[in-house]
C-alpha positions in Angstrom: 6.5 21.4 24.5 5.2 21.5 20.9 2.5 24.1 20.2 -0.5 22.9 18.2 0.4 24.6 14.8 4.0 23.6 15.2 2.9 20.0 15.7 1.1 20.1 12.3 4.4 19.5 10.3 5.4 16.8 12.7 2.1 14.9 12.1 2.2 15.4 8.3 5.8 14.1 8.1 5.2 11.3 10.5 2.3 10.2 8.4 4.2 10.3 5.1 7.5 8.9 6.4 7.1 6.9 9.6 10.1 6.8 11.8 12.2 8.9 9.6 10.3 12.1 9.5 13.3 14.6 9.1 15.0 12.5 6.5 11.9 12.1 4.3 11.1 15.9 4.6 14.7 16.8 3.7 14.7 14.6 0.6 11.4 16.1 -0.6 12.5 19.7 0.0 16.2 19.2 -1.0 17.5 20.9 2.2 19.5 19.8 5.3 18.3 17.1 7.5 19.2 19.1 10.6 17.1 22.0 9.4 14.1 19.8 8.8 14.6 18.0 12.2 14.3 21.4 13.9 11.0 22.1 12.1 9.7 18.6 12.9 10.6 18.9 16.6 9.1 22.3 16.8 12.2 24.3 17.7 12.0 26.5 14.6 9.2 27.4 12.4 9.4 26.4 8.6 9.3 29.2 6.0 6.1 29.7 3.9 7.6 28.1 0.9 8.1 24.9 2.8 4.5 24.8 3.8 3.3 25.5 0.3 5.5 22.8 -1.1 4.4 20.3 1.4 0.7 21.2 0.9 1.1 20.8 -2.9 2.9 17.4 -2.4 0.1 16.3 -0.1 -2.6 17.3 -2.7 -1.0 15.3 -5.4 -0.4 12.4 -3.0 -4.1 12.4 -2.0 -5.3 12.5 -5.6 -3.2 9.5 -6.3 -4.3 7.6 -3.3 -8.0 8.4 -4.1 -7.6 7.0 -7.7 -5.9 4.0 -6.3 -8.7 3.4 -3.9 -11.2 3.7 -6.7 -9.3 1.0 -8.7 -9.2 -1.2 -5.7 -12.9 -0.9 -5.0 -13.6 -1.8 -8.7 -11.3 -4.8 -8.4 -13.3 -5.9 -5.3 -16.7 -5.6 -7.0 -15.3 -7.5 -9.9 -13.8 -10.4 -7.8 -17.0 -10.7 -5.8 -19.1 -11.3 -8.9 -16.9 -14.1 -10.3 -17.5 -17.6 -9.1 -15.3 -19.2 -6.4 -12.0 -20.7 -7.8 -11.4 -24.5 -7.1 -8.5 -25.0 -4.8 -5.6 -27.3 -5.7 -6.9 -30.3 -3.7 -10.2 -30.2 -5.4 -9.1 -29.8 -9.0 -9.6 -32.3 -11.7 -7.1 -31.7 -14.4 -5.5 -33.3 -17.5 -2.3 -34.9 -16.2 -1.1 -36.5 -19.4 -1.3 -33.6 -21.7 -4.0 -31.9 -23.8 -6.7 -34.0 -25.3 -6.4 -36.8 -22.9 -9.1 -38.0 -20.5 -9.2 -35.9 -17.4 -8.2 -38.0 -14.4 -8.9 -37.2 -10.7 -5.6 -35.9 -9.2 -7.1 -35.3 -5.8 -5.5 -36.9 -2.8 -7.7 -39.4 -1.0 -5.5 -40.1 2.0 -3.7 -42.9 0.2 -6.8 -44.8 -0.6 -7.2 -46.4 -4.0 -10.0 -45.1 -6.2 -13.1 -47.5 -6.1 -14.2 -48.6 -9.6 
């Protein structure tokens, strides 16, 4: 059974690398996958330098995610302000090239256009 503080590295690695916790941690720390598996499963305690490296990685990761979230929020606000785009079936466009009279290109269930 895993103790609570030993489960911390498991939860962190599970969040960062779902379904491959030990391999992701090993690639980040450049150490053996068997060693990281023993840390993740709680059989051994990781050294302090591992905890510091993981903490600094998480802080950088969190800053990047927060800045990405801010860009996404700005994009949402911008897209909510613009008018709705016409979908393809409701567009009237110039079929014969620029400068020609726009013709209705919508599909009317095979009916001919009434004059």
